[in-house]
C-alpha positions in Angstrom: 58.7 -13.7 0.1 57.6 -12.4 -3.3 54.3 -14.4 -3.0 53.7 -12.8 0.4 54.2 -9.3 -1.0 51.9 -10.1 -4.0 49.3 -11.4 -1.6 49.6 -8.3 0.6 48.9 -6.1 -2.5 46.3 -8.4 -4.0 44.0 -8.5 -1.0 43.5 -4.7 -0.7 42.8 -4.5 -4.5 40.2 -7.2 -4.3 38.5 -5.5 -1.3 38.5 -2.2 -3.3 37.0 -4.0 -6.3 34.3 -5.6 -4.1 33.4 -2.3 -2.5 33.3 -0.6 -5.9 31.0 -3.2 -7.4 28.6 -2.9 -4.4 28.5 0.8 -4.9 28.2 0.7 -8.7 25.5 -1.9 -8.9 23.5 -1.3 -5.8 22.6 -3.6 -3.0 22.7 -7.4 -3.5 20.6 -9.6 -1.3 21.0 -13.4 -1.6 17.9 -15.1 -3.0 16.0 -11.8 -3.5 15.4 -11.8 -7.2 12.9 -10.2 -9.6 10.5 -13.2 -9.3 10.5 -12.8 -5.5 10.0 -9.1 -5.7 7.1 -9.5 -8.1 5.5 -12.1 -5.9 5.8 -9.9 -2.8 4.2 -7.1 -4.8 1.4 -9.4 -6.0 0.7 -10.8 -2.5 0.5 -7.4 -0.8 -1.6 -5.3 -3.4 -2.0 -7.4 -6.5 1.0 -5.3 -7.7 -1.4 -2.4 -8.3 0.8 0.3 -9.8 -2.0 2.9 -9.5 -2.5 2.5 -5.8 -2.4 5.8 -4.0 -1.1 6.4 -0.5 -3.7 5.3 2.1 -3.6 4.8 5.8 0.1 5.5 5.9 1.1 3.0 3.2 2.0 3.7 -0.4 2.4 2.0 -3.8 2.4 -1.5 -5.2 4.5 -2.8 -2.2 2.3 -1.0 0.3 5.3 0.6 2.0 5.1 2.7 5.2 7.2 5.8 5.9 8.9 3.8 8.8 9.7 0.9 6.4 11.2 3.4 3.9 13.2 5.1 6.7 14.5 1.7 7.9 15.6 1.0 4.3 17.7 4.1 4.3 15.3 6.5 2.6 16.0 5.5 -1.0 14.7 8.0 -3.6 14.9 8.7 -7.3 18.3 9.8 -8.6 18.8 13.6 -8.1 15.9 13.6 -5.5 16.4 14.5 -1.8 15.0 12.2 0.8 14.2 15.2 3.0 12.0 16.7 0.3 8.3 16.5 1.2 6.8 13.8 -1.1 10.1 12.0 -1.8 9.0 8.9 0.2 5.6 8.8 -1.6 7.0 9.4 -5.0 9.5 6.5 -4.7 7.1 4.1 -3.0 4.5 4.6 -5.7 6.8 3.7 -8.6 7.6 -0.1 -9.0 11.4 0.1 -9.5 12.1 2.7 -6.9 9.8 0.8 -4.4 11.6 -2.4 -5.3 14.9 -0.7 -4.2 13.2 0.2 -0.9 12.3 -3.5 -0.4 15.8 -4.6 -1.4 17.4 -2.2 1.0 15.0 -3.3 3.8 15.8 -6.9 3.2 19.6 -6.2 3.2 19.1 -4.7 6.7 16.6 -7.2 8.1 17.1 -10.4 6.0 17.4 -13.6 8.0 16.0 -17.1 8.3 12.6 -16.2 9.8 11.0 -19.7 9.4 14.2 -21.4 10.7 14.5 -23.8 7.8 18.2 -23.2 7.4 17.9 -21.0 4.3 17.1 -17.3 3.8 14.9 -17.1 0.7 11.8 -15.5 -0.6 9.6 -17.2 2.1 11.6 -15.3 4.7 11.4 -12.1 2.7 7.7 -12.5 2.5 7.5 -12.9 6.3 9.8 -9.8 6.8 7.8 -7.7 4.3 4.4 -8.5 5.9 5.4 -8.7 9.6 8.3 -6.2 9.7 12.0 -6.8 10.3 11.7 -7.1 14.0 8.9 -9.7 14.2 9.4 -11.8 11.1 9.0 -15.1 12.9 5.2 -14.5 13.1 3.4 -17.0 10.8 1.7 -15.7 7.7 -0.8 -18.6 7.8 -4.4 -17.6 7.4 -3.7 -14.1 6.0 -4.8 -12.9 2.6 -1.1 -12.1 1.9 -0.2 -15.7 2.5 -2.9 -17.0 0.2 -1.7 -14.7 -2.6 2.0 -15.4 -1.9 1.4 -19.2 -2.2 0.1 -18.7 -5.8 3.2 -16.9 -7.0 5.8 -18.2 -4.6 9.1 -18.8 -6.5 9.4 -22.4 -7.3 5.6 -22.8 -7.5 4.8 -21.0 -10.7 7.2 -19.2 -13.1 5.6 -15.7 -13.1 2.7 -13.6 -11.9 
């Protein structure tokens, strides 16, 4: 009986700890690491940190306003997502833009190429094709050619 009572108390505490750690440390997406993010950035723009907003896309990850909104409208600390320019400011700065990509992958991440694993290959397909049509092949695109150069497991860094 004492073990049941202990288990009944332990489970809620573990759940609270899990929730706290998710809030305190941001979003965690399995197999989306710094190397994968750098490669996505490299494949889409050469990771050009000086890239201005053009044709509805901004920054080194070439993020659209819709992508940003689908990611939950992340912004810099103390900024307001409703402020004019908040999307552009975040999308143009690497770390803030990486948080947009991470949030987007948390929402749309899945096994797009149906190989049984959700990894950077799938995140590349999601980033390029969008979360609703990630199954579309990247073959023959400039993005794919650049991604294959830096793909995690191919070379160590870009």
